[in-house]
C-alpha positions in Angstrom: -6.3 29.4 3.8 -6.2 26.1 1.6 -6.3 22.8 3.3 -3.7 20.3 2.3 -6.2 17.8 1.7 -8.4 19.7 -0.5 -5.6 20.1 -3.5 -6.5 18.0 -6.4 -4.1 14.9 -6.9 -2.3 14.5 -10.3 -4.0 12.7 -13.0 -3.4 9.1 -12.7 -1.5 7.4 -15.3 -3.8 4.9 -17.1 -3.9 1.1 -16.6 -6.0 -1.5 -18.1 -7.9 -1.8 -15.1 -8.3 2.1 -13.7 -9.9 3.1 -17.3 -12.9 1.5 -17.1 -15.8 3.0 -15.7 -14.9 2.6 -12.2 -17.7 2.7 -9.7 -16.9 5.2 -6.6 -14.3 3.4 -4.2 -16.0 6.1 -1.5 -19.3 6.5 -1.5 -21.0 10.4 -1.7 -21.9 10.4 1.9 -18.0 9.4 3.2 -16.1 11.8 4.6 -13.6 13.7 2.7 -10.5 11.7 3.8 -12.2 8.5 2.5 -12.6 10.4 -1.0 -8.8 11.5 -0.8 -8.1 8.1 0.0 -9.6 6.5 -2.8 -8.3 8.9 -5.4 -4.9 8.3 -3.7 -5.5 4.5 -4.2 -6.1 4.7 -7.9 -3.4 7.5 -8.7 -0.8 5.6 -6.9 -1.5 2.4 -9.1 -2.1 0.2 -6.1 -5.9 -0.4 -7.2 -4.6 -1.6 -10.7 -2.1 -3.9 -9.1 -4.4 -5.5 -6.7 -7.0 -5.7 -9.6 -4.3 -7.7 -12.0 -3.3 -9.9 -8.9 -6.7 -11.0 -8.0 -7.8 -11.7 -11.9 -4.6 -13.8 -12.1 -5.8 -15.9 -9.0 -9.2 -16.3 -10.3 -7.6 -17.3 -13.6 -5.4 -19.9 -12.1 -7.7 -21.3 -9.3 -11.3 -21.1 -11.1 -14.7 -21.8 -9.1 -13.1 -20.6 -5.7 -14.8 -18.4 -3.2 -12.7 -14.9 -2.1 -11.7 -16.7 1.1 -10.3 -19.5 -0.9 -8.6 -17.5 -2.9 -7.0 -15.7 0.1 -5.4 -18.6 0.9 -3.7 -18.9 -2.3 -2.4 -15.5 -2.3 -1.1 -15.7 1.2 2.6 -15.1 0.0 1.5 -12.2 -2.1 0.6 -10.1 1.2 -3.0 -9.7 -0.4 -5.9 -10.4 2.4 -9.4 -11.8 1.8 -10.7 -8.3 2.1 -8.9 -6.7 -0.9 -9.6 -9.8 -2.9 -13.6 -9.4 -1.9 -13.4 -5.7 -3.2 -11.7 -6.1 -5.8 -13.9 -9.0 -7.3 -17.0 -6.8 -8.0 -14.7 -4.3 -9.8 -13.5 -7.0 -11.9 -17.1 -8.2 -12.5 -18.1 -4.6 -13.7 -15.3 -4.5 -16.4 -16.4 -7.9 -17.6 -13.5 -9.9 -16.7 -14.8 -12.3 -14.0 -18.1 -13.5 -13.1 -20.0 -15.3 -10.3 -20.1 -18.9 -11.1 -22.3 -20.2 -8.5 -23.0 -20.4 -4.6 -21.4 -23.4 -2.6 -20.0 -24.2 0.9 -16.8 -22.3 1.1 -14.0 -24.7 2.2 -12.4 -22.0 4.5 -15.3 -20.2 6.2 -17.8 -23.4 5.9 -20.6 -21.1 4.7 -22.6 -20.6 1.6 -20.6 -18.3 -0.9 -20.4 -17.2 -4.3 -17.5 -19.0 -6.3 -15.6 -16.8 -9.2 -14.6 -17.7 -12.7 -12.4 -15.4 -15.1 -14.3 -14.6 -18.6 -12.1 -15.1 -21.5 -9.4 -17.2 -20.1 -8.9 -21.0 -20.2 -11.1 -21.2 -17.2 -14.5 -20.1 -19.4 -13.9 -23.2 -21.1 -14.3 -25.9 -18.4 -17.2 -26.2 -16.3 -17.2 -26.8 -12.7 -18.0 -30.2 -12.8 -15.1 -30.9 -15.3 -12.6 -29.1 -13.4 -13.6 -31.2 -10.2 -13.1 -34.3 -12.1 
């Protein structure tokens, strides 16, 4: 008897964000349901859409923490946890980089700030941005 969730998903349509060497969205030790959900996340294009949205946020609002970026994305329907998960994916692609650590204006704790690589925000320093 074949279980429904053991069937392979169709090959996902290639996108800018899903064509890279993607780290596993589910760990080897995770249950099969987590691995199935990770494959579905990519196959439906949701992963690529989230990466595109987060990259646009970082380009528009450089030198902000993931929690601060979430306040700018409230109307987009994307939460801070999704943003925090997609930033390392974009970093692995070489599209964003950590730009430093400072106190988060939302959370009040020391947090990593992010900047897009190769865009207009790369040409300005944090001091120039804050001036």
